[in-house]
Steps between C-alpha positions, in 0.01 A plus 500: 500500500277195464261570212154353456447307180213584268349150497241597763126455459230718652174327590197641323695715255446410132791315340527765230543773762763296684694453177485875438628563851797269448589687181454829685732393783767406245470840329521682834803307622674549166455876534575545870750222577659542843303819563190287556483323836142372489191491281165461677156426354197621698134589454226301330748270323599362841164531675330267254274770354688565177272563203673450163454807284365701794751486785833680516819322605668673796871463575754646740873532431752497782807681367845543650459874431335718242537832327343654191711284267399179678134594486523601135633154417147373547355713218554238229358227721193711567435555130506125445338362813228756566324338203477188718350709783814494711495840669810703586659338807547643844874576523645467851819414683512293818565821692182653354272230629476588869446873452262444208291251698461754780349752258308246286422213739190391308685446173795323659280275713323395181833413336656348811208266568439391142791496256714264299874522449580461130874560517772590747453535874179573686535822705180422691642197680514604865366846409234669715279781371464792740122536547487814715339702221285225348164631625572848365599369159198270477255779583676744267495247216131419547392863514733589212352225283150636557608853409678380185199296385282811513761706314561244230129443447467870418818502290363210295174679438305223670507294182445125492855445376652716774303325775590150382869601513475690828324242718748212451790737568338630816403165648849366423649784706250444783580133568847554652347764727244248621771246576662781698175540692503128581856525629411795722200316641703187566295294255637233264611669179297380201690505171216477248260783427157340531550331840682812622195717427266243653710488817461875558133494400436242771721675757345844460153410366549729199390449141803489271317357199611795287864403558425136425336605173812699408712195575279290271534766231877490534499122458275515195226310684235764424441718196260776605310677225486870431211560742648286778848657506391829666308302765811289554694821562238621749508171692879504501519850646237416762688187606836676502367791706351258757826308514716809548277642774490170686875445472577851623259460790635163607871563444494839673356322804744214468237231489319263264 
């Protein structure tokens, strides 16, 4: 098998993070050897929205096969590399991809359309994601996010600390759903968060300022005080509720 060398560069990703990734790839290939067929980087590190110290690093392993022993081999790597915000990979085989993309079309479209091969062979070359269930997954994910935000707000006691953790997590989960909305409406897919929100604001004439505030909070661009944080939460919920209602209305009718 023709292997990809680790002398790649990724535009917009800090040099320090790229050096860490090269060391990570070496550790992974040392552990898995011929069991590993491909190592894929996806998410913010490829989209150009990586925030050092804030963003996770998302990877996918294509394995020849896997069982409990193969999966357990990653435990030592996780103990080391989770400190560098590399999350546990998605473990798949080539045979998994088609059936998995049918059930999770949103996730696999995100990876398929924006990823970087770090080592091995790219399983997405010539691959097509089955989109028959995309609308259902997008609407389920949007409504589920809204329900979880309400739950986690209560679980956190509505404290300032809980809200400032909750909002960045929620808006991060919302953005792929909104790119899914764009795909369903036949619109150009916008990679970055701010222009993505503005695109749907203009399309549907809805106020999503609460989501944009959460995005700014995630990026460290705003530091709301103790009195402002609860109002930020209120605006976020209002914006998210408007967004979910509008998306459900439009997608159920199959129009923009």
